[in-house]
C-alpha positions as CSV (number, residue, x, y, z in Angstrom):
1,M,0.0,0.0,0.0
2,T,2.9,2.4,0.8
3,V,4.3,2.0,-2.8
4,A,0.8,2.7,-4.3
5,A,0.3,5.7,-2.1
6,I,3.7,7.1,-3.1
7,V,2.9,6.6,-6.8
8,V,-0.4,8.4,-6.6
9,G,1.2,11.1,-4.4
10,A,4.0,11.6,-7.0
11,V,1.3,12.2,-9.7
12,V,-0.4,14.7,-7.4
13,I,2.9,16.6,-7.1
14,L,3.4,16.4,-10.9
15,D,-0.1,17.9,-11.5
16,L,0.7,20.7,-9.1
17,A,4.0,21.3,-10.7
18,T,2.4,21.8,-14.1
19,A,0.6,24.8,-12.8
20,I,3.8,26.8,-12.4
21,P,5.9,28.1,-15.3
22,L,8.2,25.4,-16.7
23,P,9.9,24.8,-20.0
24,A,7.3,23.9,-22.5
25,D,9.3,21.6,-24.7
26,G,11.9,18.8,-24.3
27,P,11.4,16.1,-21.6
28,I,9.8,18.5,-19.2
29,G,7.3,19.6,-21.8
30,L,6.6,16.0,-22.6
31,I,5.8,15.3,-18.9
32,Q,3.4,18.2,-18.8
33,L,1.8,17.0,-22.0
34,F,1.0,13.6,-20.6
35,A,0.3,14.7,-17.0
36,V,-3.4,14.1,-17.4
37,H,-2.8,10.6,-18.9
38,L,-0.6,9.7,-15.9
39,S,-3.4,10.9,-13.6
40,L,-5.9,8.6,-15.3
41,L,-3.4,5.7,-15.3
42,T,-3.2,5.8,-11.5
43,L,-6.9,4.7,-11.4
44,V,-5.7,1.1,-11.9
45,L,-4.7,1.3,-8.3
46,L,-8.1,2.5,-7.1
47,P,-9.4,-1.0,-6.1
48,L,-6.6,-1.2,-3.6
49,A,-8.0,1.8,-1.8
50,V,-10.8,-0.3,-0.3
51,R,-8.4,-2.3,1.8
52,R,-8.3,-1.5,5.6
53,D,-4.6,-0.7,5.6
54,A,-4.9,1.7,2.6
55,R,-5.6,4.9,4.5
56,W,-2.7,6.8,2.9
57,L,-3.7,5.6,-0.5
58,R,-7.2,6.9,0.0
59,L,-5.9,10.2,1.1
60,A,-3.6,10.3,-2.0
61,F,-6.6,9.6,-4.2
62,V,-8.6,12.4,-2.6
63,A,-5.7,14.8,-3.3
64,L,-5.5,13.5,-6.9
65,A,-9.2,14.1,-7.4
66,I,-8.9,17.7,-6.1
67,T,-5.8,18.6,-8.1
68,G,-7.2,16.8,-11.2
69,A,-10.4,18.7,-11.1
70,I,-8.6,22.0,-10.8
71,R,-6.0,21.3,-13.5
72,F,-8.0,19.3,-16.0
73,G,-11.7,19.7,-15.2
74,S,-12.3,22.3,-17.9
75,E,-11.2,19.8,-20.5
76,W,-13.6,17.1,-19.3
77,W,-16.7,19.2,-18.7
78,S,-18.1,22.4,-20.0
79,P,-21.1,24.1,-18.4
80,P,-24.0,24.7,-20.8
81,G,-24.0,28.1,-22.4
82,P,-26.8,30.6,-22.5
83,P,-29.8,29.8,-24.8
84,V,-29.2,30.6,-28.4
85,G,-31.0,33.8,-29.5
86,E,-32.3,34.6,-32.9
87,T,-29.4,37.0,-33.6
88,D,-26.6,34.6,-32.3
89,L,-24.2,33.1,-34.7
90,R,-24.0,29.4,-34.3
91,V,-20.5,28.1,-35.2
92,A,-18.9,24.7,-35.5
93,S,-15.3,23.7,-36.1
94,F,-14.6,20.4,-37.9
95,N,-11.1,18.9,-38.4
96,L,-11.7,16.4,-41.2
97,E,-8.4,14.6,-40.4
98,V,-6.9,13.8,-43.7
99,G,-7.5,10.1,-44.7
100,S,-9.5,9.3,-41.6
101,R,-13.0,9.0,-43.2
102,P,-14.5,8.8,-46.7
103,A,-15.7,12.0,-48.2
104,A,-19.3,10.8,-48.1
105,E,-19.1,10.3,-44.3
106,A,-17.8,13.9,-43.9
107,V,-20.7,15.2,-46.0
108,A,-23.2,13.2,-43.9
109,F,-21.8,14.7,-40.7
110,L,-22.1,18.2,-42.1
111,R,-25.7,17.6,-43.1
112,D,-26.5,16.9,-39.4
113,L,-25.0,20.1,-38.1
114,D,-27.7,22.7,-37.2
115,V,-25.4,25.7,-37.3
116,D,-24.9,28.9,-39.3
117,L,-21.2,28.5,-40.1
118,V,-18.7,25.6,-40.2
119,A,-15.0,26.1,-40.2
120,L,-13.1,23.2,-41.8
121,Q,-9.6,22.1,-41.2
122,E,-7.5,19.5,-43.2
123,L,-9.8,20.0,-46.2
124,T,-8.7,17.9,-49.2
125,P,-9.8,18.3,-52.8
126,R,-11.8,15.1,-52.7
127,V,-13.9,16.3,-49.6
128,A,-14.2,19.8,-51.1
129,D,-15.6,18.3,-54.3
130,A,-18.1,16.1,-52.4
131,I,-19.3,19.2,-50.4
132,A,-19.7,21.2,-53.5
133,A,-21.7,18.5,-55.2
134,D,-24.1,17.9,-52.3
135,P,-27.5,19.6,-52.9
136,V,-28.4,19.6,-49.2
137,L,-25.3,21.5,-48.2
138,A,-25.6,23.8,-51.2
139,T,-29.0,24.9,-49.9
140,R,-28.0,25.1,-46.2
141,F,-24.6,26.8,-46.8
142,P,-24.9,28.7,-50.0
143,S,-21.8,30.7,-49.3
144,R,-18.5,29.0,-49.0
145,A,-14.8,29.7,-49.2
146,M,-12.7,26.5,-49.7
147,F,-9.0,26.2,-50.1
148,P,-8.3,22.5,-50.2
149,D,-4.9,20.8,-50.2
150,E,-3.8,17.2,-50.4
151,D,-1.9,17.7,-47.1
152,V,-3.2,18.9,-43.7
153,I,-3.1,22.6,-44.5
154,G,-6.4,22.9,-46.4
155,L,-9.1,25.1,-44.9
156,G,-12.7,26.0,-45.7
157,I,-15.7,27.9,-44.5
158,L,-19.4,26.9,-45.1
159,S,-21.8,29.7,-44.3
160,R,-25.5,30.5,-44.4
161,A,-24.8,34.2,-44.5
162,P,-22.8,35.8,-47.3
163,L,-19.0,35.6,-47.1
164,R,-16.8,38.4,-48.4
165,E,-13.1,39.0,-49.1
166,A,-12.0,35.5,-48.3
167,R,-8.2,34.8,-48.5
168,F,-5.9,32.0,-47.6
169,E,-2.5,32.5,-46.0
170,G,0.0,29.7,-45.5
171,G,2.8,29.0,-43.0
172,P,0.7,28.4,-40.8
173,S,-2.7,27.9,-42.4
174,R,-5.0,30.8,-42.0
175,L,-8.3,31.6,-43.7
176,I,-9.6,35.2,-43.3
177,A,-13.0,36.3,-44.4
178,S,-15.9,38.6,-43.6
179,V,-19.4,37.3,-42.9
180,E,-22.6,39.4,-43.1
181,D,-24.1,38.3,-39.8
182,T,-27.6,39.4,-38.8
183,A,-26.1,41.6,-36.0
184,G,-23.6,43.2,-38.3
185,P,-20.4,42.2,-40.2
186,L,-17.9,39.9,-38.5
187,R,-14.3,39.1,-39.4
188,L,-13.5,35.3,-39.3
189,V,-10.0,33.9,-38.8
190,V,-9.9,30.1,-39.3
191,V,-6.5,28.7,-38.1
192,H,-4.7,25.4,-38.0
193,P,-1.0,25.5,-36.9
194,L,0.8,22.2,-37.3
195,A,1.1,20.0,-34.2
196,P,4.4,20.0,-32.2
197,R,6.9,17.3,-33.2
198,L,6.8,14.3,-30.9
199,T,9.8,12.0,-31.1
200,R,9.2,8.4,-30.3
201,G,11.7,5.7,-29.3
202,P,11.5,1.9,-29.0
203,L,7.9,0.5,-28.9
204,G,6.6,4.0,-29.9
205,V,7.3,5.5,-26.4
206,P,7.6,9.3,-26.6
207,T,11.1,10.5,-25.8
208,D,11.1,14.2,-26.8
209,Y,8.7,17.1,-27.5
210,S,9.6,20.1,-29.7
211,I,7.2,23.1,-29.9
212,T,9.5,25.4,-31.8
213,T,7.6,25.3,-35.1
214,R,4.2,25.6,-33.3
215,T,5.4,28.5,-31.2
216,E,6.4,30.4,-34.3
217,A,3.1,29.5,-36.0
218,L,1.0,30.7,-33.0
219,A,3.0,34.0,-33.0
220,R,2.1,34.6,-36.7
221,I,-1.5,33.7,-36.0
222,R,-1.7,36.1,-33.1
223,E,-0.2,38.8,-35.4
224,T,-2.9,38.1,-38.0
225,I,-5.6,38.3,-35.3
226,G,-4.2,41.5,-34.0
227,Q,-4.3,43.0,-37.5
228,E,-8.0,42.0,-37.8
229,Q,-8.8,43.4,-34.3
230,A,-7.5,46.8,-35.5
231,G,-10.6,47.0,-37.7
232,D,-14.1,48.0,-36.8
233,A,-15.7,44.6,-37.0
234,P,-15.7,42.0,-34.2
235,V,-13.3,39.1,-34.8
236,V,-14.2,35.4,-34.4
237,V,-11.3,33.0,-34.2
238,I,-12.1,29.4,-35.1
239,G,-10.0,26.3,-35.7
240,D,-7.7,23.7,-34.3
241,I,-4.7,25.3,-32.6
242,N,-3.1,22.0,-31.6
243,T,-2.6,23.4,-28.1
244,A,-4.3,21.9,-25.0
245,P,-5.5,24.2,-22.2
246,T,-3.1,22.5,-19.9
247,E,-0.1,23.4,-22.0
248,P,2.0,26.6,-21.1
249,A,1.5,28.0,-24.6
250,F,-2.3,28.1,-24.3
251,E,-3.0,31.0,-22.0
252,P,-0.5,33.4,-23.7
253,F,-2.1,32.6,-27.1
254,I,-5.7,33.3,-26.0
255,A,-4.8,36.4,-23.9
256,G,-7.0,39.3,-25.0
257,F,-9.3,37.4,-27.3
258,E,-12.3,37.8,-25.0
259,D,-12.2,41.5,-25.9
260,S,-12.2,41.0,-29.7
C-alpha cells in the first residue's frame, strides 16, 4: 500500500508542478503534455484503496481528485452556455483529419449540423468536391470559401450568410473572411497550426517534444488576429490550434481574445 500511495502522491505533485511556469518543450514539456494521462493511469490502483490498511492511498486519491479537477476539469466538462437567441451566430469547427474518413461520411456529418457556419480544417480536394456536389449542403450553406490541399493545410468555411473577401495564407494555415451576420459584419479567422513534433523511441514510447515550429506559428496567427482586431468589426477565431488548455502555450495565445 505504501508504494501505491507514493505513486499516486507523485502524480499529485506532478499535477501541481504543471501549474507553475516550466519549460514547454523537451522532456519537461513531454511530462506536462502527458500529466493528465498519468493521472488517469493511476486509477488502476483505485481498487486497492478499499483495503483496511490503505488509509494513505485513499488520502492520496482524494488529493488527486482535487488537483485533477482543478488542473483538467475544464477539458472534461463544459457548463451549458446561455440559450441561443435569434441573432446569435452558431458556429462549428470540424477537423476532417486527412484520410480518416470517406468524403461521403464527412458530408453526412455536415448535413446533421444545425449551425450557421462551419470552419473546416484539413480539407482535401476530394472532400471539397463532395461538399460542392451535395445539394443539401448547397441549400443550407450557399456561401463558402474553400482552399483544399492534399496535405493537412487545407481550410474552408461553409456559411448560411454571405462571405466576403476570403483569402488564404499559409505557413501556418489561416483563412480570413468577412461574414454578413444578422447583428452586423464579422471578421472570421480560421486557423490550423501544425502540431508539435513528438519524437518516439522503442515501442513507440515518446522521448522528446519540440514546440519550436508551433510557437512560431502561434505567434504569426496572433499577429494576424491583431491586424484584424484593429478594424471596426468584431473578430471570431475558429479552428484547431493543436494546443491543449493544460499546456503553457495556451494562456498566452488566447490572452486578450475575449475583448475582440
